[in-house]
C-alpha positions as CSV (number, residue, x, y, z in Angstrom):
1,M,-56.0,18.6,-27.3
2,T,-52.4,17.9,-28.8
3,T,-51.2,20.3,-26.2
4,N,-53.1,18.8,-23.5
5,L,-51.8,15.3,-24.5
6,Q,-48.1,16.9,-24.2
7,T,-48.7,18.4,-20.8
8,V,-49.7,15.0,-19.7
9,L,-46.8,13.0,-21.4
10,R,-44.4,15.5,-20.0
11,I,-46.1,15.1,-16.3
12,G,-45.9,11.4,-16.8
13,W,-42.4,11.5,-17.8
14,H,-41.5,13.7,-15.2
15,K,-43.0,11.3,-12.4
16,F,-41.2,8.3,-14.1
17,I,-37.8,9.6,-14.0
18,A,-38.3,11.7,-10.4
19,P,-37.0,8.9,-8.1
20,I,-34.1,8.1,-10.4
21,D,-30.7,9.3,-9.1
22,V,-28.9,10.3,-12.2
23,P,-25.3,9.2,-11.4
24,L,-26.5,5.8,-10.0
25,L,-28.2,5.3,-13.1
26,I,-24.9,6.6,-15.1
27,I,-22.8,4.4,-13.5
28,C,-24.7,1.3,-13.8
29,G,-25.7,2.4,-17.0
30,L,-21.7,2.1,-18.2
31,I,-21.2,-1.0,-16.2
32,L,-24.1,-2.8,-18.3
33,L,-23.0,-1.4,-21.4
34,L,-19.4,-3.0,-20.9
35,A,-21.3,-6.1,-19.5
36,A,-23.4,-6.3,-23.0
37,V,-20.1,-6.2,-25.1
38,V,-18.2,-8.8,-23.0
39,M,-21.5,-11.0,-23.2
40,G,-21.8,-10.7,-27.1
41,S,-18.1,-12.3,-27.1
42,A,-19.0,-14.6,-24.4
43,A,-21.7,-15.9,-25.3
44,P,-23.7,-14.6,-28.3
45,E,-25.9,-17.2,-28.0
46,R,-27.0,-15.9,-24.6
47,M,-27.5,-12.7,-25.7
48,G,-31.1,-12.5,-26.2
49,A,-32.0,-14.0,-22.7
50,H,-29.5,-11.4,-21.3
51,L,-31.3,-8.5,-22.8
52,R,-34.7,-9.9,-21.7
53,S,-33.2,-10.4,-18.3
54,L,-31.7,-6.6,-18.1
55,A,-35.0,-5.3,-19.1
56,I,-36.9,-7.1,-16.3
57,A,-34.1,-6.1,-14.1
58,L,-34.3,-2.3,-15.2
59,M,-38.1,-2.5,-14.5
60,A,-37.3,-4.0,-10.7
61,M,-34.8,-0.9,-10.5
62,R,-37.8,1.6,-11.4
63,V,-40.1,-0.1,-9.2
64,M,-38.2,-0.2,-5.9
65,A,-37.0,3.5,-6.7
66,G,-40.4,4.6,-6.5
67,I,-41.4,2.8,-3.0
68,P,-40.4,5.0,-0.1
69,P,-38.7,3.6,2.3
70,H,-41.3,3.6,5.1
71,R,-43.3,1.2,2.7
72,L,-40.3,-0.6,2.1
73,M,-40.4,-1.5,5.9
74,R,-43.5,-3.2,5.7
75,L,-41.8,-5.6,3.3
76,A,-39.3,-6.8,5.6
77,I,-41.2,-9.7,7.6
78,P,-43.6,-10.9,4.7
79,L,-40.3,-11.1,2.2
80,Y,-38.3,-12.9,4.6
81,C,-40.9,-15.4,5.5
82,F,-41.3,-15.7,1.8
83,G,-37.8,-16.5,1.3
84,I,-37.7,-18.9,4.2
85,V,-40.8,-21.3,3.0
86,L,-39.3,-21.1,-0.9
87,L,-35.6,-22.1,1.1
88,V,-37.4,-24.8,2.5
89,A,-39.4,-25.9,-0.9
90,V,-36.0,-25.9,-2.4
91,A,-34.9,-28.4,0.0
92,L,-38.0,-30.6,-0.3
93,F,-39.1,-30.6,-4.1
94,G,-36.1,-28.4,-5.8
95,D,-34.3,-29.4,-8.9
96,V,-31.3,-31.4,-8.7
97,S,-28.1,-29.5,-11.0
98,K,-24.3,-30.7,-10.9
99,G,-25.0,-32.1,-7.8
100,A,-26.6,-29.6,-6.2
101,R,-30.4,-28.8,-5.2
102,R,-30.6,-25.0,-5.4
103,W,-33.2,-24.5,-8.3
104,L,-37.3,-24.4,-7.7
105,D,-39.3,-25.4,-10.7
106,L,-42.8,-23.5,-10.6
107,G,-44.3,-24.2,-14.0
108,F,-44.5,-20.9,-15.2
109,M,-41.0,-20.1,-14.0
110,R,-37.8,-21.5,-12.6
111,G,-35.7,-19.7,-10.0
112,Q,-32.9,-19.8,-7.3
113,P,-34.8,-18.6,-4.3
114,S,-31.5,-18.0,-2.3
115,E,-31.0,-15.1,-4.5
116,I,-34.2,-13.5,-2.6
117,M,-32.4,-13.6,0.5
118,K,-29.7,-11.5,-0.6
119,I,-32.4,-8.4,-0.2
120,A,-34.6,-9.8,2.6
121,M,-31.9,-10.5,4.9
122,P,-30.6,-6.9,5.2
123,L,-34.3,-5.5,4.6
124,L,-35.4,-7.5,7.8
125,L,-32.4,-6.7,9.5
126,A,-32.3,-2.8,9.2
127,W,-36.2,-2.8,9.9
128,F,-35.5,-4.8,13.1
129,F,-32.8,-2.3,14.4
130,H,-35.1,0.9,13.3
131,Q,-37.6,-0.6,15.5
132,R,-35.3,-0.9,18.6
133,E,-33.1,3.0,17.8
134,A,-34.3,4.3,21.0
135,H,-33.6,0.9,23.3
136,R,-31.1,-1.4,21.6
137,R,-29.9,-4.0,23.8
138,G,-27.1,-6.6,23.8
139,R,-29.7,-9.5,23.2
140,D,-30.8,-7.8,20.1
141,F,-27.8,-8.2,18.3
142,V,-28.1,-12.4,19.5
143,V,-31.6,-12.1,18.0
144,A,-30.7,-10.8,14.7
145,T,-27.5,-13.3,14.4
146,L,-30.2,-16.2,14.8
147,L,-32.4,-14.4,12.2
148,L,-29.2,-14.4,10.1
149,L,-28.3,-18.1,10.6
150,V,-31.5,-19.6,9.6
151,P,-31.5,-18.7,5.6
152,V,-27.4,-19.2,5.9
153,A,-27.9,-22.8,7.1
154,L,-30.6,-23.8,4.4
155,I,-28.5,-22.1,1.7
156,M,-25.4,-24.2,3.0
157,R,-27.3,-27.0,3.1
158,Q,-28.3,-27.2,-0.9
159,P,-25.2,-27.0,-0.8
160,D,-24.0,-23.6,-1.8
161,L,-21.2,-21.8,-0.4
162,G,-21.5,-18.7,-2.6
163,T,-24.6,-17.5,-2.1
164,S,-24.6,-18.2,1.6
165,L,-21.6,-16.4,2.0
166,L,-23.0,-13.5,0.4
167,V,-26.1,-13.7,2.3
168,L,-23.9,-14.2,5.6
169,A,-22.3,-10.6,4.3
170,A,-25.5,-8.9,3.9
171,G,-26.9,-9.7,7.3
172,F,-23.4,-9.0,8.8
173,Y,-22.9,-5.8,7.2
174,V,-26.1,-4.7,8.9
175,I,-25.3,-5.8,12.3
176,F,-21.8,-4.2,12.1
177,F,-23.3,-1.0,11.2
178,A,-26.1,-1.3,13.6
179,G,-23.1,-0.9,16.4
180,L,-21.9,-4.3,17.0
181,P,-19.1,-3.8,19.4
182,W,-15.7,-4.1,18.6
183,K,-15.1,-6.6,20.9
184,V,-17.3,-8.7,19.9
185,L,-16.3,-8.7,16.6
186,V,-13.0,-9.6,17.7
187,G,-14.2,-12.4,19.5
188,L,-16.0,-13.8,16.4
189,L,-12.9,-13.8,14.5
190,V,-10.9,-15.3,17.1
191,S,-13.5,-18.0,17.3
192,A,-13.7,-18.3,13.9
193,V,-9.9,-19.0,13.4
194,A,-10.3,-21.3,16.3
195,T,-13.0,-23.3,15.0
196,A,-11.4,-23.6,11.7
197,P,-10.3,-27.1,11.8
198,V,-13.8,-28.1,12.8
199,A,-15.4,-26.5,10.3
200,W,-12.9,-27.9,7.8
201,S,-14.5,-31.2,8.6
202,F,-18.3,-30.0,7.8
203,L,-17.1,-29.1,4.3
204,H,-18.0,-31.0,1.1
205,D,-15.4,-32.6,-0.7
206,Y,-15.7,-30.3,-3.6
207,Q,-15.5,-27.6,-1.3
208,R,-12.4,-28.5,0.1
209,N,-10.6,-29.0,-3.4
210,R,-11.2,-25.8,-3.8
211,I,-9.3,-24.6,-1.1
212,L,-6.5,-26.8,-1.9
213,T,-6.4,-26.0,-5.5
214,L,-5.8,-22.4,-4.5
215,L,-3.0,-23.2,-2.6
216,D,-1.7,-25.4,-5.5
217,P,-3.1,-25.2,-8.7
218,E,-0.2,-27.0,-10.8
219,K,-1.1,-30.0,-8.7
220,D,-4.1,-31.2,-10.7
221,P,-3.8,-29.0,-14.0
222,L,-6.0,-30.8,-16.2
223,G,-8.6,-31.4,-13.3
224,K,-9.4,-29.5,-10.3
225,G,-6.9,-26.6,-11.1
226,F,-8.0,-26.1,-14.5
227,H,-10.1,-23.3,-14.1
228,I,-7.6,-21.0,-12.3
229,I,-4.8,-22.1,-14.5
230,Q,-6.7,-21.1,-17.8
231,S,-8.3,-17.9,-16.1
232,T,-5.0,-16.7,-15.1
233,I,-3.5,-17.3,-18.3
234,A,-6.2,-15.2,-20.2
235,I,-5.9,-12.3,-17.6
236,G,-2.0,-12.2,-18.2
237,S,-2.3,-12.5,-22.0
238,G,-4.4,-9.4,-22.5
239,G,-1.6,-7.4,-21.7
240,F,-2.3,-3.3,-21.4
241,L,-5.0,-2.9,-24.4
242,G,-6.1,-6.6,-24.5
243,K,-6.2,-8.5,-27.8
244,G,-9.6,-6.9,-29.1
245,W,-13.5,-7.8,-29.1
246,R,-13.8,-11.4,-29.8
247,E,-10.0,-11.6,-30.4
248,G,-9.4,-13.8,-27.3
249,T,-7.6,-17.1,-27.8
250,Q,-8.6,-18.5,-24.1
251,S,-12.2,-17.5,-24.1
252,Q,-12.9,-18.2,-27.9
253,L,-11.3,-21.7,-28.0
254,E,-13.6,-22.3,-24.7
255,F,-10.4,-22.9,-22.2
256,I,-12.1,-20.7,-20.0
257,P,-14.9,-22.9,-18.2
258,E,-18.0,-21.0,-17.1
259,H,-16.6,-17.9,-19.4
260,H,-19.9,-16.5,-19.2
261,T,-20.9,-16.6,-15.8
262,D,-18.4,-16.6,-13.0
263,F,-15.3,-16.5,-14.9
264,I,-16.4,-13.6,-17.3
265,L,-13.9,-11.2,-16.4
266,A,-11.1,-13.4,-17.7
267,V,-12.8,-13.1,-21.0
268,F,-13.1,-8.9,-20.6
269,A,-9.3,-8.9,-19.1
270,E,-7.8,-10.9,-22.2
271,E,-10.0,-9.0,-24.7
272,F,-9.6,-5.5,-23.3
273,G,-6.4,-5.8,-21.3
274,L,-5.2,-3.9,-18.1
275,L,-6.9,-0.8,-19.7
276,G,-10.3,-2.2,-19.7
277,N,-9.9,-3.6,-16.3
278,M,-9.1,-0.6,-14.5
279,L,-12.1,0.7,-16.3
280,L,-14.2,-1.5,-14.8
281,L,-12.6,-1.2,-11.6
282,T,-12.9,2.7,-11.4
283,L,-16.7,2.2,-12.2
284,Y,-17.1,-0.2,-9.5
285,G,-15.5,2.5,-7.4
286,F,-17.7,5.0,-8.4
287,L,-20.7,2.6,-7.8
288,I,-19.3,2.0,-3.8
289,G,-18.4,5.6,-3.5
290,R,-22.4,6.7,-4.7
291,G,-23.7,4.1,-2.7
292,L,-21.8,4.9,0.7
293,M,-22.6,8.7,0.2
294,I,-26.4,7.7,0.1
295,A,-26.0,5.7,3.0
296,A,-24.2,8.8,5.2
297,Q,-27.0,11.2,3.9
298,A,-29.9,8.6,4.8
299,T,-32.5,10.5,7.4
300,S,-33.3,7.3,9.3
301,L,-31.5,4.5,10.5
302,F,-32.9,2.1,8.5
303,G,-31.8,4.1,5.5
304,R,-28.7,4.0,6.7
305,L,-28.3,0.5,7.2
306,M,-29.9,-0.7,4.0
307,A,-28.1,1.7,1.8
308,G,-24.8,0.9,3.6
309,A,-25.5,-3.2,3.5
310,I,-26.5,-2.9,-0.4
311,T,-23.4,-1.0,-1.2
312,M,-21.0,-3.5,0.6
313,I,-22.8,-6.2,-1.0
314,F,-21.8,-4.6,-4.3
315,F,-18.4,-4.3,-3.1
316,T,-18.1,-8.2,-2.0
317,Y,-19.5,-9.6,-4.7
318,A,-16.8,-7.5,-6.8
319,F,-13.9,-8.5,-4.4
320,V,-14.9,-12.0,-4.1
321,N,-15.2,-12.6,-7.8
322,I,-11.8,-10.6,-8.8
323,G,-10.1,-12.5,-6.5
324,M,-11.5,-15.8,-7.4
325,V,-11.0,-15.3,-10.9
326,S,-7.2,-14.0,-10.4
327,G,-6.6,-17.1,-8.2
328,M,-6.4,-15.2,-5.2
329,L,-9.3,-16.7,-3.5
330,P,-11.1,-20.4,-3.7
331,V,-13.5,-20.8,-6.1
332,V,-16.8,-20.1,-4.8
333,G,-19.4,-19.5,-7.4
334,V,-19.8,-15.5,-7.2
335,P,-20.7,-14.0,-10.2
336,L,-19.3,-10.6,-11.5
337,P,-22.0,-8.0,-10.4
338,F,-23.9,-6.8,-13.1
339,V,-21.4,-8.1,-15.9
340,S,-22.1,-12.2,-15.4
341,Y,-24.7,-13.7,-17.0
342,G,-27.7,-15.1,-14.7
343,G,-30.9,-13.4,-14.4
344,T,-31.9,-14.0,-10.9
345,A,-28.3,-12.5,-10.1
346,L,-28.9,-9.5,-12.5
347,I,-32.2,-8.6,-10.9
348,T,-31.4,-8.8,-7.4
349,L,-28.4,-6.3,-8.0
350,C,-30.9,-4.0,-9.8
351,T,-33.5,-4.3,-7.3
352,G,-30.6,-3.5,-4.6
353,V,-30.0,-0.1,-6.7
354,G,-33.7,0.8,-6.9
355,I,-33.6,0.8,-3.1
356,L,-30.1,3.0,-2.9
357,M,-32.3,5.4,-5.3
358,S,-35.4,5.3,-3.0
359,I,-33.3,6.2,0.0
360,H,-31.6,9.2,-1.8
361,K,-34.8,10.6,-3.1
362,N,-36.6,10.2,0.4
363,R,-33.6,12.2,1.7
364,M,-34.1,15.0,-0.8
365,L,-38.0,15.2,0.1
366,V,-37.2,15.4,3.8
367,Q,-34.8,18.1,3.1
368,K,-37.3,20.1,1.3
């Protein structure tokens, strides 16, 4: 009886870990470990909630890793439609916080539906182009763009510039990898530059102020420039080795606003210095490299597009947040991937990792 139980447990364990890509798991595990360390300094009172969100996120990663890509494709249309319905519900019934209507209270839970579109959008477009792989036409790119602009417009209306840019980037990466002609891309860039003055008039006042503050944060050092000034002070004061865990003055004395969410990198840099930053950047580099490798080795167009888009989303998260915290980009409310406090974003990111694992596992099964 004992032998049979051990056999059953061993078989069950092998089935549980079979879809997991070990390199991805190690890389994400190290980043999440660093996240837990810095969270224990930046917001120890939120540590319990962070660990609960992490547990759910890891469960989501494992579930998605076990779903084959051909079954993931079946979720594309339902998940996209569900996300659109939730975004409309947010516009009609969402909770208002800090002047923005981004949250939806369902009674048993409160979430930010726009996060769903970070997965639903590339999933739908990857499925869309996969269906048209043999007879792709120019109008398919037009249809894909329209499908992308609907959720982006709804998210912009909340307003949530950071999330709308991430969703836009997620969809754009799929369209680009699907074969968007370079002449069209150049035309879009020229059009974007030409229409910038018009787009400026449609920005909210706080969004304009963020751009102006980027250009001259010293103009209002105790107001709109406070975030960037305090963040850069914290990063610079960390030096090479940092001041030590929970020894950062800017973070512990709460000079850094949103120090446990969007500006958590400033806390990390102050306490662990340039050396800690280099370690974190190296881990992000490994994560992106592994994701691109999985995309390149995928056996279907859907797998290549989905893996490439998810990987580039990780890159966009990190690039925008690091640029924002260091004063190189405007403050747009983009969290540091896998590190910033926020359950919805963490679950979304780990879901993306699970999809990468699924695509890699499917490649191995096809090769066998």
